[in-house]
gemmi code that builds the backbone of each chain (N, CA, C; Angstrom):
import gemmi

chains = {
    "A": [
        ("MET", (90.725, 109.639, 127.700), (91.585, 109.516, 126.872), (92.110, 107.587, 126.910)),
        ("ASN", (91.590, 107.126, 125.597), (92.332, 105.678, 125.226), (93.395, 105.752, 124.516)),
        ("GLN", (94.561, 104.928, 124.371), (95.683, 105.312, 123.755), (96.133, 103.074, 123.223)),
        ("ILE", (96.467, 103.274, 121.857), (96.523, 102.250, 121.472), (98.558, 102.534, 120.972)),
        ("GLU", (99.388, 101.719, 120.923), (100.489, 101.351, 120.705), (100.506, 100.035, 119.966)),
        ("LEU", (101.321, 100.237, 118.272), (101.240, 98.922, 117.985), (102.982, 99.457, 117.292)),
        ("HIS", (103.576, 97.979, 117.525), (104.492, 98.337, 116.391), (104.749, 97.220, 115.523)),
        ("LEU", (105.710, 97.649, 114.595), (105.049, 97.197, 113.052), (106.683, 97.028, 112.285)),
        ("PRO", (106.085, 95.850, 111.774), (108.030, 95.502, 111.227), (107.873, 96.753, 109.665)),
        ("ASN", (109.427, 96.762, 110.047), (109.973, 98.113, 108.665), (109.230, 97.575, 107.114)),
        ("SER", (108.045, 97.090, 106.649), (108.263, 96.791, 104.947), (106.796, 97.106, 104.609)),
        ("LEU", (107.244, 97.325, 103.603), (105.846, 97.616, 102.329), (104.683, 96.535, 102.846)),
        ("GLY", (103.814, 96.659, 103.310), (102.716, 96.179, 103.264), (102.251, 95.624, 104.518)),
        ("TYR", (102.936, 96.325, 105.393), (102.456, 96.516, 107.144), (101.613, 97.734, 107.100)),
        ("GLU", (101.727, 98.749, 106.298), (100.921, 99.679, 106.172), (99.440, 99.360, 106.034)),
        ("LYS", (99.544, 97.992, 105.623), (97.715, 97.821, 106.284), (97.024, 97.143, 107.421)),
        ("VAL", (98.326, 96.561, 107.624), (97.484, 96.467, 109.487), (97.376, 97.884, 110.164)),
        ("ALA", (98.322, 98.743, 110.079), (98.387, 99.668, 110.512), (96.915, 100.449, 110.456)),
        ("MET", (96.341, 100.987, 108.760), (95.539, 101.435, 108.199), (93.778, 100.943, 108.883)),
        ("GLU", (94.365, 99.188, 108.919), (93.476, 98.434, 109.400), (92.768, 98.809, 111.332)),
        ("SER", (93.894, 98.983, 111.917), (94.141, 99.287, 112.878), (93.355, 100.442, 113.302)),
        ("ALA", (93.603, 101.558, 112.503), (93.526, 102.983, 112.683), (91.862, 103.046, 112.503)),
        ("ALA", (91.782, 102.584, 111.329), (90.348, 102.050, 111.145), (89.102, 101.523, 112.452)),
        ("ALA", (89.722, 100.195, 112.833), (88.704, 99.758, 114.317), (88.648, 100.640, 115.125)),
        ("THR", (90.140, 101.329, 115.067), (89.608, 102.944, 116.502), (88.594, 103.740, 115.912)),
        ("ALA", (89.177, 103.840, 114.738), (88.022, 105.141, 114.246), (86.346, 104.677, 114.590)),
        ("ARG", (86.163, 103.728, 114.377), (84.922, 103.110, 114.118), (84.313, 102.912, 115.345)),
        ("LEU", (85.075, 102.447, 116.750), (84.721, 102.377, 118.233), (84.195, 103.639, 118.468)),
        ("ALA", (85.048, 104.719, 117.936), (85.495, 105.953, 118.162), (83.372, 106.735, 117.723)),
        ("GLY", (83.453, 106.279, 116.305), (81.880, 106.822, 115.726), (82.301, 107.643, 115.255)),
        ("PHE", (83.212, 107.181, 114.154), (83.791, 108.018, 112.937), (82.625, 107.244, 111.961)),
        ("SER", (82.250, 108.174, 110.683), (81.789, 107.848, 109.592), (82.648, 106.860, 108.554)),
        ("GLU", (82.024, 106.379, 107.757), (82.669, 105.626, 107.183), (83.354, 106.249, 106.384)),
        ("ASP", (82.695, 107.214, 105.628), (83.314, 107.945, 104.579), (84.995, 108.415, 105.340)),
        ("ARG", (85.038, 108.844, 106.255), (85.873, 109.658, 107.153), (87.293, 108.278, 107.685)),
        ("ILE", (86.322, 107.202, 107.796), (87.463, 106.212, 108.021), (87.990, 105.680, 107.347)),
        ("GLU", (87.363, 105.978, 105.854), (87.829, 105.370, 104.730), (89.702, 106.556, 104.172)),
        ("ASP", (88.971, 107.690, 104.579), (90.276, 108.892, 104.353), (91.421, 108.612, 105.712)),
        ("LEU", (91.176, 108.452, 106.613), (91.969, 108.142, 107.817), (92.994, 106.637, 107.229)),
        ("LYS", (91.956, 105.825, 107.023), (93.063, 104.423, 106.298), (94.202, 105.452, 105.309)),
        ("THR", (93.878, 106.440, 104.442), (94.670, 106.056, 103.170), (95.586, 107.452, 103.757)),
        ("ALA", (95.133, 108.144, 104.543), (96.083, 109.076, 105.337), (97.378, 108.180, 106.038)),
        ("VAL", (96.872, 107.588, 106.602), (97.459, 106.215, 107.623), (98.946, 105.677, 106.884)),
        ("GLY", (97.812, 104.769, 105.833), (99.018, 103.954, 104.077), (100.033, 105.158, 104.154)),
        ("GLU", (100.122, 106.293, 104.116), (101.176, 107.440, 103.160), (102.139, 107.323, 104.229)),
        ("ALA", (101.888, 107.722, 105.427), (102.614, 108.267, 106.688), (103.222, 106.900, 106.933)),
        ("CYS", (102.753, 105.429, 107.075), (103.966, 104.584, 106.927), (105.002, 104.424, 105.726)),
        ("ILE", (104.420, 104.367, 104.885), (104.981, 104.333, 103.535), (105.941, 105.133, 103.253)),
        ("ASN", (105.664, 106.759, 103.983), (106.813, 107.799, 104.122), (108.023, 107.129, 105.084)),
        ("ALA", (107.565, 107.037, 106.134), (108.530, 106.344, 107.624), (109.332, 104.882, 106.869)),
        ("ILE", (108.671, 104.058, 106.282), (109.229, 102.648, 105.632), (110.290, 103.425, 104.639)),
        ("GLU", (109.952, 104.188, 103.440), (110.485, 104.362, 102.505), (111.914, 105.476, 102.650)),
        ("HIS", (111.537, 106.514, 103.413), (112.286, 107.884, 103.629), (112.895, 107.451, 104.825)),
        ("GLY", (111.912, 107.424, 105.977), (112.596, 107.677, 107.012), (113.602, 106.501, 107.140)),
        ("SER", (112.649, 105.092, 107.206), (113.889, 103.731, 107.927), (114.434, 102.945, 106.875)),
        ("LYS", (114.591, 104.037, 105.824), (114.828, 103.258, 104.172), (115.096, 101.485, 104.109)),
        ("ASN", (113.824, 101.253, 104.389), (113.443, 99.416, 104.334), (114.481, 98.900, 104.806)),
        ("ARG", (114.745, 99.450, 106.231), (115.919, 98.324, 106.892), (114.914, 97.419, 107.608)),
        ("ALA", (115.027, 96.233, 107.554), (114.137, 94.863, 108.166), (114.816, 94.829, 109.500)),
        ("THR", (115.975, 95.509, 110.276), (115.861, 95.378, 111.411), (115.359, 96.691, 112.155)),
        ("GLU", (114.433, 97.413, 111.640), (113.566, 98.680, 112.052), (112.973, 98.012, 112.320)),
        ("ARG", (112.028, 99.012, 113.611), (110.250, 98.590, 113.410), (109.949, 100.371, 113.960)),
        ("LEU", (107.975, 100.247, 112.985), (107.688, 101.709, 113.105), (106.901, 101.985, 114.605)),
        ("LEU", (106.598, 102.538, 114.907), (105.589, 102.925, 116.142), (104.333, 103.212, 115.654)),
        ("LEU", (102.979, 102.974, 115.497), (101.931, 103.736, 115.413), (101.184, 103.594, 116.856)),
        ("THR", (100.796, 105.403, 117.181), (100.222, 105.313, 118.456), (98.995, 106.247, 118.093)),
        ("LEU", (97.738, 105.677, 118.701), (96.912, 106.271, 118.002), (95.406, 106.897, 119.286)),
        ("THR", (95.818, 107.928, 119.599), (94.926, 108.375, 120.477), (93.843, 108.970, 120.770)),
        ("VAL", (92.923, 108.358, 121.330), (91.255, 108.968, 121.093), (90.721, 109.644, 122.055)),
        ("GLU", (90.332, 110.779, 121.366), (89.917, 112.473, 122.290), (88.519, 112.654, 122.192)),
        ("GLU", (87.883, 113.250, 122.775), (86.591, 113.183, 123.018), (85.978, 114.041, 121.777)),
        ("ASP", (86.386, 114.902, 120.548), (86.184, 114.482, 119.797), (86.634, 114.602, 118.152)),
        ("ARG", (87.916, 113.793, 118.754), (88.817, 113.946, 117.564), (89.498, 112.562, 117.847)),
        ("LEU", (90.792, 112.458, 117.146), (91.824, 110.594, 116.472), (92.854, 111.404, 116.500)),
        ("LEU", (93.880, 111.299, 117.494), (95.540, 111.845, 116.688), (96.128, 110.047, 116.400)),
        ("VAL", (96.886, 110.365, 115.018), (97.996, 109.284, 114.820), (99.166, 110.016, 114.883)),
        ("ASP", (99.684, 109.050, 115.440), (101.480, 109.083, 115.103), (102.261, 108.490, 114.809)),
        ("VAL", (102.972, 108.370, 113.881), (103.954, 107.420, 113.222), (104.797, 107.939, 113.063)),
        ("HIS", (106.023, 106.958, 113.917), (107.135, 107.181, 114.124), (108.367, 106.506, 114.033)),
        ("ASP", (109.223, 106.588, 113.029), (110.120, 106.002, 112.818), (111.725, 106.486, 113.267)),
        ("LYS", (112.274, 105.441, 113.026), (113.793, 105.565, 114.097), (114.392, 105.839, 113.050)),
        ("GLY", (114.237, 106.823, 112.013), (115.089, 106.565, 110.951), (115.909, 108.214, 110.831)),
        ("GLU", (116.324, 107.710, 109.488), (117.179, 109.599, 109.121), (116.184, 110.265, 108.743)),
        ("ARG", (115.872, 111.737, 109.090), (115.334, 112.819, 108.889), (114.662, 112.784, 107.706)),
        ("TYR", (113.897, 113.204, 107.561), (113.304, 113.622, 105.676), (111.999, 115.211, 106.120)),
        ("SER", (111.807, 115.232, 104.936), (110.979, 116.523, 105.026), (109.753, 116.160, 103.621)),
        ("ILE", (108.563, 116.625, 104.274), (107.697, 116.428, 103.219), (107.552, 117.946, 102.346)),
        ("SER", (107.157, 117.449, 101.197), (107.026, 118.364, 100.015), (105.656, 119.440, 100.316)),
        ("GLY", (105.785, 120.289, 100.085), (104.518, 121.242, 100.135), (102.963, 121.081, 99.166)),
        ("GLY", (102.981, 121.827, 98.231), (101.656, 122.113, 97.364), (101.153, 120.480, 96.787)),
        ("ARG", (100.148, 121.389, 95.308), (99.568, 120.272, 95.357), (100.350, 119.347, 93.578)),
        ("PRO", (100.838, 118.238, 93.482), (101.292, 118.037, 92.379), (100.489, 118.245, 91.084)),
        ("ASP", (101.258, 118.214, 90.208), (101.159, 119.133, 88.793), (100.512, 117.597, 88.083)),
        ("ILE", (99.224, 117.920, 88.133), (99.146, 116.582, 87.298), (99.053, 116.397, 85.654)),
        ("GLY", (99.045, 117.403, 85.211), (99.199, 117.845, 84.023), (100.776, 117.656, 83.662)),
        ("ALA", (101.651, 117.681, 83.799), (103.286, 118.104, 83.884), (104.048, 116.618, 84.240)),
        ("ARG", (103.049, 115.745, 84.873), (103.228, 114.049, 84.680), (102.604, 113.748, 83.816)),
        ("ILE", (101.103, 114.162, 83.093), (100.877, 113.567, 81.987), (101.258, 113.794, 80.820)),
        ("ALA", (102.150, 114.450, 81.032), (102.602, 115.483, 79.455), (104.029, 114.357, 79.883)),
        ("GLY", (104.213, 113.922, 80.809), (106.140, 112.964, 80.972), (106.981, 114.189, 80.729)),
        ("LYS", (106.641, 115.347, 81.370), (107.892, 116.294, 81.761), (107.584, 116.450, 83.088)),
        ("MET", (107.292, 115.536, 84.151), (108.232, 114.984, 85.538), (107.704, 113.287, 85.663)),
        ("PRO", (108.266, 113.233, 86.732), (108.325, 111.810, 87.403), (106.689, 111.558, 88.016)),
        ("SER", (106.006, 110.129, 87.476), (104.632, 110.374, 88.428), (103.912, 110.809, 89.689)),
        ("ARG", (105.104, 110.573, 90.465), (104.924, 110.275, 92.305), (104.990, 111.153, 92.214)),
        ("GLY", (104.568, 111.055, 93.810), (104.612, 112.649, 94.534), (103.221, 112.628, 94.844)),
        ("TRP", (102.544, 111.449, 95.511), (101.173, 111.962, 95.746), (100.624, 112.010, 97.456)),
        ("GLY", (102.102, 111.347, 98.225), (101.485, 111.132, 99.373), (101.185, 112.748, 100.300)),
        ("THR", (101.712, 113.328, 100.270), (101.782, 114.024, 101.497), (100.647, 114.762, 100.599)),
        ("PHE", (100.349, 115.277, 99.270), (99.397, 115.866, 99.390), (98.142, 115.087, 99.662)),
        ("LEU", (97.843, 113.266, 99.760), (97.150, 113.149, 100.096), (96.614, 112.969, 101.274)),
        ("MET", (98.029, 112.955, 102.542), (97.125, 113.387, 103.699), (96.965, 114.592, 103.994)),
        ("LYS", (97.450, 115.463, 103.286), (97.087, 116.757, 103.572), (95.439, 117.094, 103.749)),
        ("SER", (95.402, 116.531, 102.290), (94.130, 116.728, 101.795), (93.173, 116.058, 102.742)),
        ("LEU", (93.251, 114.774, 103.542), (92.433, 113.602, 104.213), (91.809, 113.844, 105.574)),
        ("VAL", (93.282, 114.110, 106.057), (93.206, 114.864, 107.406), (93.022, 116.468, 107.671)),
        ("ASP", (92.928, 116.392, 108.870), (92.415, 117.827, 109.228), (93.623, 119.015, 109.547)),
        ("ALA", (95.040, 117.645, 109.975), (95.896, 118.274, 110.356), (97.104, 117.629, 110.271)),
        ("LEU", (98.441, 117.981, 109.646), (98.982, 117.042, 109.225), (100.756, 117.880, 109.917)),
        ("GLU", (101.415, 117.077, 110.855), (102.609, 117.694, 111.158), (103.948, 116.350, 110.938)),
        ("VAL", (104.993, 116.859, 110.254), (105.792, 116.042, 110.426), (107.170, 116.788, 111.628)),
        ("THR", (107.800, 115.756, 112.230), (108.897, 116.541, 113.502), (109.775, 115.424, 113.262)),
        ("SER", (110.690, 115.753, 112.816), (111.998, 115.254, 112.409), (112.998, 115.818, 113.532)),
        ("THR", (113.897, 114.896, 114.120), (115.090, 114.997, 115.169), (115.946, 114.103, 114.785)),
        ("ASP", (117.115, 113.797, 115.555), (117.867, 112.941, 115.880), (117.610, 111.514, 116.121)),
        ("GLU", (116.288, 111.175, 116.710), (115.911, 109.820, 116.975), (115.198, 109.626, 115.933)),
        ("GLY", (114.414, 110.550, 114.872), (113.523, 109.836, 114.078), (112.906, 110.973, 113.749)),
        ("ASN", (111.627, 110.681, 113.023), (110.865, 110.724, 112.409), (109.430, 110.958, 113.029)),
        ("THR", (108.637, 111.563, 113.144), (107.265, 111.496, 113.439), (106.035, 111.937, 113.378)),
        ("THR", (104.852, 111.532, 112.189), (104.647, 112.337, 111.626), (103.063, 111.969, 112.314)),
        ("ARG", (102.407, 113.161, 112.771), (101.030, 113.723, 113.466), (100.207, 113.568, 112.399)),
        ("MET", (99.293, 113.244, 112.566), (97.985, 113.353, 111.824), (96.534, 113.449, 113.354)),
        ("VAL", (95.216, 114.153, 112.453), (94.706, 114.982, 113.644), (93.795, 114.716, 112.459)),
        ("ILE", (92.438, 113.855, 113.332), (91.325, 113.902, 111.977), (89.556, 114.310, 113.009)),
        ("PHE", (89.091, 114.997, 113.161), (88.230, 115.319, 113.864), (86.536, 114.600, 113.751)),
        ("LEU", (86.233, 114.140, 114.329), (84.965, 113.642, 114.246), (84.062, 114.187, 113.173)),
        ("HIS", (83.895, 115.505, 113.449), (82.630, 116.116, 112.226), (84.176, 116.625, 111.875)),
        ("ARG", (83.985, 116.944, 110.294), (85.193, 117.682, 110.205), (84.180, 119.194, 109.817)),
        ("THR", (85.126, 120.214, 110.260), (84.745, 121.019, 110.586), (84.861, 122.415, 109.210)),
    ],
    "B": [
        ("MET", (104.513, 87.850, 101.662), (103.735, 87.639, 101.229), (104.047, 88.479, 99.752)),
        ("ASP", (102.631, 87.720, 99.119), (102.787, 87.751, 97.657), (101.508, 89.151, 97.172)),
        ("GLN", (101.860, 90.513, 97.004), (100.907, 91.516, 96.988), (100.863, 91.708, 95.856)),
        ("LYS", (101.298, 91.054, 94.898), (100.867, 91.656, 93.526), (99.005, 91.696, 93.229)),
        ("PRO", (98.802, 92.422, 92.206), (97.190, 92.704, 92.042), (97.394, 91.663, 90.683)),
        ("LEU", (96.591, 90.992, 89.899), (95.797, 89.811, 89.244), (95.591, 90.833, 88.516)),
        ("VAL", (96.148, 91.025, 87.232), (95.414, 91.914, 86.344), (95.482, 90.765, 84.774)),
        ("THR", (93.971, 91.140, 84.223), (93.487, 90.115, 83.469), (92.980, 90.770, 82.121)),
        ("VAL", (93.661, 90.472, 81.256), (93.113, 90.944, 79.767), (92.071, 90.428, 79.188)),
        ("ILE", (90.454, 91.348, 79.465), (89.872, 90.592, 78.518), (89.353, 91.534, 77.354)),
        ("PRO", (89.571, 90.782, 75.908), (88.947, 91.651, 74.679), (87.604, 91.601, 74.846)),
        ("LYS", (86.927, 92.733, 74.740), (85.822, 93.088, 74.326), (85.021, 93.424, 73.073)),
        ("GLY", (84.868, 93.168, 71.997), (84.979, 94.014, 70.712), (86.112, 94.436, 71.057)),
        ("GLN", (85.718, 96.233, 70.514), (86.914, 96.851, 70.008), (87.743, 97.357, 71.527)),
        ("ILE", (86.844, 97.136, 72.587), (87.625, 97.484, 73.969), (88.686, 96.363, 74.722)),
        ("SER", (89.444, 96.714, 75.053), (90.600, 96.316, 76.081), (89.911, 95.948, 77.692)),
        ("VAL", (89.875, 95.141, 78.027), (89.796, 95.572, 79.224), (89.927, 94.755, 80.674)),
        ("LEU", (90.956, 95.395, 81.438), (92.126, 95.225, 81.838), (91.236, 95.118, 83.522)),
        ("ASP", (91.071, 93.872, 84.192), (90.468, 93.540, 84.962), (91.489, 93.435, 86.372)),
        ("ILE", (91.560, 94.784, 87.083), (92.564, 94.572, 88.054), (91.766, 93.970, 89.777)),
        ("LYS", (92.236, 92.665, 90.391), (92.240, 92.300, 91.590), (93.300, 92.390, 92.572)),
        ("GLY", (92.844, 93.220, 93.656), (94.035, 93.450, 94.567), (94.113, 94.498, 94.259)),
        ("ASP", (95.258, 94.943, 95.634), (95.631, 96.825, 95.639), (96.578, 96.951, 94.833)),
        ("VAL", (96.470, 98.328, 94.349), (96.731, 98.964, 93.597), (98.168, 99.931, 94.421)),
        ("THR", (99.363, 99.270, 94.123), (100.367, 99.599, 95.002), (101.697, 99.652, 94.444)),
        ("SER", (102.768, 99.989, 94.774), (103.973, 99.830, 93.942), (104.476, 98.057, 93.357)),
        ("PHE", (103.647, 97.406, 93.538), (103.454, 95.939, 93.881), (102.857, 95.244, 92.380)),
        ("ALA", (101.992, 96.720, 91.811), (101.614, 96.802, 91.098), (101.838, 97.032, 89.511)),
        ("GLU", (103.113, 97.425, 89.502), (103.552, 98.128, 88.602), (103.553, 97.168, 87.594)),
        ("GLU", (104.767, 95.825, 87.805), (104.886, 95.151, 86.756), (103.697, 94.468, 86.383)),
        ("PRO", (102.306, 93.613, 86.956), (101.326, 93.258, 86.423), (100.692, 94.439, 85.538)),
        ("ILE", (100.111, 95.160, 85.866), (99.327, 96.253, 84.760), (100.485, 96.505, 83.774)),
        ("SER", (101.850, 96.852, 84.134), (102.875, 97.650, 82.925), (102.283, 96.484, 81.651)),
        ("LYS", (102.451, 95.239, 82.123), (102.714, 94.132, 81.357), (101.401, 94.294, 80.495)),
        ("ALA", (100.105, 94.435, 81.280), (98.516, 94.095, 80.200), (98.592, 95.385, 79.484)),
        ("TYR", (98.959, 96.436, 80.070), (99.014, 97.656, 79.141), (99.752, 97.471, 78.176)),
        ("GLN", (101.271, 97.014, 78.104), (101.963, 96.685, 77.027), (101.599, 95.888, 75.935)),
        ("GLN", (100.899, 94.565, 76.521), (100.165, 93.350, 75.758), (98.880, 94.180, 74.651)),
        ("VAL", (98.154, 94.919, 75.367), (97.309, 95.756, 74.794), (97.680, 96.629, 73.735)),
        ("THR", (98.718, 97.082, 73.613), (98.916, 98.034, 73.219), (99.786, 97.107, 71.832)),
        ("LYS", (100.492, 96.387, 72.477), (101.212, 95.455, 71.007), (99.646, 94.752, 70.177)),
        ("ASN", (98.753, 94.382, 70.817), (97.053, 94.389, 69.998), (96.916, 95.541, 69.293)),
        ("ASP", (97.258, 96.929, 69.446), (96.971, 97.442, 68.405), (95.453, 98.067, 69.467)),
        ("SER", (94.867, 98.332, 70.360), (93.952, 98.433, 71.472), (93.863, 99.717, 71.190)),
        ("ARG", (92.780, 100.369, 70.545), (92.464, 101.856, 71.061), (92.112, 101.718, 72.138)),
        ("LYS", (90.440, 101.600, 72.747), (90.415, 101.711, 73.849), (90.925, 100.552, 74.941)),
        ("ILE", (90.866, 101.187, 76.150), (91.556, 100.585, 77.275), (90.760, 100.516, 78.479)),
        ("LEU", (90.052, 99.885, 78.997), (88.944, 99.956, 80.423), (89.634, 99.209, 81.428)),
        ("LEU", (89.719, 100.392, 82.312), (90.573, 99.777, 84.049), (89.039, 99.497, 84.863)),
        ("LYS", (89.299, 98.200, 85.264), (87.925, 97.712, 86.079), (89.010, 97.241, 87.013)),
        ("PHE", (87.814, 98.220, 88.115), (88.257, 98.050, 89.599), (87.507, 97.640, 90.690)),
        ("ASN", (86.421, 96.742, 90.009), (85.410, 96.414, 90.827), (85.918, 95.165, 92.133)),
        ("GLN", (86.987, 95.480, 91.710), (87.697, 93.893, 92.906), (89.011, 94.041, 92.900)),
        ("SER", (89.275, 95.947, 93.314), (90.147, 96.259, 94.153), (89.881, 96.999, 94.957)),
        ("ASN", (90.201, 97.170, 96.589), (89.707, 98.170, 97.134), (91.007, 99.277, 97.689)),
        ("TYR", (92.179, 98.929, 97.611), (93.091, 100.078, 97.981), (93.839, 100.059, 96.869)),
        ("ILE", (94.384, 101.592, 96.732), (94.912, 102.137, 96.052), (95.713, 103.131, 96.666)),
        ("ASN", (97.109, 103.188, 96.494), (98.198, 104.472, 97.587), (98.846, 104.681, 96.184)),
        ("SER", (99.582, 106.380, 97.075), (100.201, 106.941, 96.289), (100.886, 106.542, 95.377)),
        ("ALA", (101.517, 105.147, 95.206), (102.410, 104.792, 94.129), (101.951, 104.034, 93.293)),
        ("GLY", (100.762, 103.548, 93.511), (99.401, 103.141, 92.768), (98.920, 104.286, 91.757)),
        ("ILE", (98.625, 105.404, 92.520), (98.285, 106.446, 92.005), (99.194, 106.228, 90.366)),
        ("ALA", (100.547, 107.115, 91.209), (101.532, 106.962, 89.886), (101.401, 106.277, 88.916)),
        ("ILE", (101.189, 105.178, 89.079), (101.419, 103.733, 88.430), (99.904, 104.207, 86.862)),
        ("ILE", (99.267, 104.793, 87.658), (97.887, 104.451, 86.575), (98.117, 105.966, 86.284)),
        ("ILE", (98.711, 107.074, 86.290), (98.603, 108.320, 85.892), (99.812, 107.917, 84.808)),
        ("SER", (101.255, 107.070, 84.999), (102.579, 106.764, 83.917), (101.584, 105.844, 82.710)),
        ("MET", (100.201, 105.201, 82.768), (99.627, 104.096, 82.219), (99.261, 105.396, 81.071)),
        ("VAL", (98.434, 106.297, 81.836), (97.596, 107.334, 80.798), (98.344, 108.354, 80.583)),
        ("SER", (99.847, 108.532, 80.621), (100.516, 109.018, 79.353), (100.744, 108.391, 79.156)),
        ("ASP", (101.185, 107.169, 78.897), (101.700, 106.391, 77.552), (100.504, 106.041, 76.934)),
        ("ALA", (99.350, 106.343, 77.217), (97.780, 105.830, 76.567), (97.946, 107.557, 75.571)),
        ("GLN", (97.773, 108.149, 76.105), (97.779, 109.679, 75.248), (98.965, 109.875, 73.849)),
        ("LYS", (99.928, 109.425, 74.668), (101.040, 109.541, 73.386), (100.728, 108.848, 71.814)),
        ("ALA", (100.077, 107.215, 72.619), (99.816, 106.314, 71.540), (98.486, 106.385, 70.828)),
        ("LYS", (97.868, 107.577, 71.700), (96.543, 108.067, 71.622), (95.593, 107.022, 71.399)),
        ("GLN", (95.489, 106.173, 72.328), (94.597, 105.476, 73.176), (93.869, 106.018, 74.382)),
        ("LYS", (92.218, 105.771, 74.174), (91.570, 106.442, 75.107), (90.860, 105.409, 76.053)),
        ("ILE", (91.405, 105.948, 77.766), (90.891, 104.679, 78.898), (89.983, 105.204, 79.469)),
        ("GLY", (89.169, 104.511, 79.718), (88.242, 104.928, 80.483), (88.145, 104.156, 81.897)),
        ("VAL", (87.565, 103.807, 82.984), (87.541, 103.646, 83.972), (86.095, 103.050, 84.767)),
        ("SER", (86.521, 101.849, 85.620), (84.938, 101.487, 86.388), (85.000, 100.554, 86.956)),
        ("GLY", (84.132, 100.842, 88.182), (84.068, 99.801, 89.380), (84.544, 100.953, 90.317)),
        ("LEU", (84.806, 102.282, 90.240), (85.267, 102.814, 91.610), (84.497, 102.763, 92.758)),
        ("SER", (85.256, 102.391, 94.052), (84.412, 102.949, 95.353), (84.186, 104.236, 94.913)),
        ("ASN", (83.391, 104.568, 96.308), (83.393, 106.755, 96.400), (85.175, 106.734, 96.756)),
        ("HIS", (85.581, 105.869, 97.467), (86.759, 106.536, 98.046), (87.925, 106.399, 97.425)),
        ("PHE", (87.739, 105.619, 95.956), (88.370, 105.621, 94.624), (88.176, 106.770, 94.125)),
        ("ARG", (86.586, 106.995, 93.580), (86.179, 107.932, 93.137), (86.879, 109.853, 93.707)),
        ("LYS", (86.751, 109.378, 95.227), (86.996, 110.995, 95.568), (88.211, 111.457, 95.358)),
        ("ILE", (89.300, 110.365, 94.915), (91.045, 110.240, 95.283), (91.025, 110.520, 93.755)),
        ("PHE", (90.557, 109.671, 93.062), (90.611, 110.463, 91.552), (90.064, 111.981, 91.265)),
        ("ASP", (88.991, 112.553, 91.542), (88.915, 113.521, 91.598), (89.810, 114.397, 92.125)),
        ("MET", (90.427, 114.583, 93.131), (91.061, 114.824, 94.187), (92.781, 115.040, 93.266)),
        ("ILE", (93.331, 114.278, 93.015), (94.221, 114.388, 91.779), (94.075, 114.856, 90.266)),
        ("GLY", (92.975, 114.868, 90.090), (92.755, 115.697, 88.781), (92.376, 114.592, 88.051)),
        ("LEU", (92.860, 113.282, 88.234), (92.854, 111.967, 87.192), (91.545, 112.174, 86.275)),
        ("VAL", (90.277, 112.303, 86.714), (88.984, 112.573, 85.798), (89.240, 113.760, 84.939)),
        ("ASP", (90.099, 114.328, 84.889), (90.498, 115.501, 83.036), (90.990, 114.480, 82.666)),
        ("TYR", (91.228, 113.121, 82.957), (92.274, 112.964, 81.638), (91.479, 111.170, 81.537)),
        ("VAL", (90.749, 110.798, 82.016), (90.507, 109.030, 82.044), (88.262, 109.847, 81.716)),
        ("GLU", (88.156, 109.066, 81.380), (86.109, 108.708, 81.329), (86.213, 107.726, 82.690)),
        ("ILE", (85.407, 108.302, 83.159), (85.083, 107.524, 84.274), (83.087, 106.860, 83.945)),
        ("TYR", (83.256, 105.719, 84.170), (81.952, 105.111, 84.076), (81.183, 104.512, 85.366)),
        ("ASP", (80.189, 104.576, 85.600), (79.426, 103.606, 86.938), (79.416, 102.334, 86.899)),
        ("SER", (79.463, 101.615, 85.265), (79.925, 100.011, 85.251), (80.146, 99.637, 84.253)),
        ("GLU", (80.801, 98.608, 83.729), (81.721, 98.188, 82.847), (80.562, 98.077, 81.434)),
        ("GLU", (79.470, 97.691, 81.508), (78.083, 97.713, 80.527), (78.025, 99.255, 80.621)),
        ("GLU", (78.190, 100.360, 81.028), (78.271, 101.375, 80.542), (79.287, 102.210, 79.795)),
        ("ALA", (80.719, 101.890, 80.394), (81.854, 101.800, 79.994), (82.138, 101.191, 78.307)),
        ("LEU", (81.207, 100.037, 78.227), (81.305, 99.175, 76.666), (80.546, 99.523, 75.709)),
        ("ALA", (79.400, 100.245, 76.362), (78.546, 100.954, 75.363), (79.168, 102.417, 74.676)),
        ("LYS", (79.964, 103.482, 75.956), (79.983, 104.718, 75.270), (81.678, 104.955, 75.085)),
        ("LEU", (82.665, 104.222, 75.351), (84.083, 104.374, 75.436), (84.364, 104.463, 74.166)),
    ],
}
model = gemmi.Model(1)
for chain_id, residues in chains.items():
    chain = gemmi.Chain(chain_id)
    for i, (resn, *xyz) in enumerate(residues, 1):
        res = gemmi.Residue()
        res.name, res.seqid = resn, gemmi.SeqId(i, " ")
        for name, pos in zip(("N", "CA", "C"), xyz):
            atom = gemmi.Atom()
            atom.name, atom.element = name, gemmi.Element(name[0])
            atom.pos, atom.b_iso = gemmi.Position(*pos), 0.0
            res.add_atom(atom)
        chain.add_residue(res)
    model.add_chain(chain)
structure = gemmi.Structure()
structure.add_model(model)
structure.setup_entities()
């Protein structure tokens, strides 16, 4: 098992550093380019959630990205030390958004759930961890 | 660091091309909205969003595009999209945006068919 830890500034834009690190790790582990693109998008959304909803854009805090390479899968943990937050459920209604009946935002969790094989957010008094699992070969 | 994409408005006949260079994230709201307002002020009925020079869209960027499509529907404008990477296309399919915009493989095809 190989593990990589990366501490990132709690600021929008640095999710791209997390995305590229995850992509490089997945490439080394033999993931296909289309799976790597899925992973990058999901990792970006997890970081944005942590920055905006967990640590509320506070510049004094850091995000911790942990990448764990296993034989047939990659585990990605995004941890912040901010306030508890929960993720929303199902598929957002694009029709209602196009009709202007509700705000157009709210796609992050849906994208993460759709693009990785497993997603779990754990919140405690010490912060929040988003764990994503992506298999080398999608089942 | 400046994370705003550059959005250039290029009139091509009856179609206004919005050429987006850079990431489509929350930082894209101002340049995309300004470009849309400019072409709407000029009474453009057909708008092509060109993504050839854009490699990253996130949920906030998706929301900006949805908001623009929503405004365009109210203004009876037609929106086309070209230059999508395979991953962008997958995301547009996934969220259902393909039901509200016309997708073209190239700018040339869009200019001929939009």
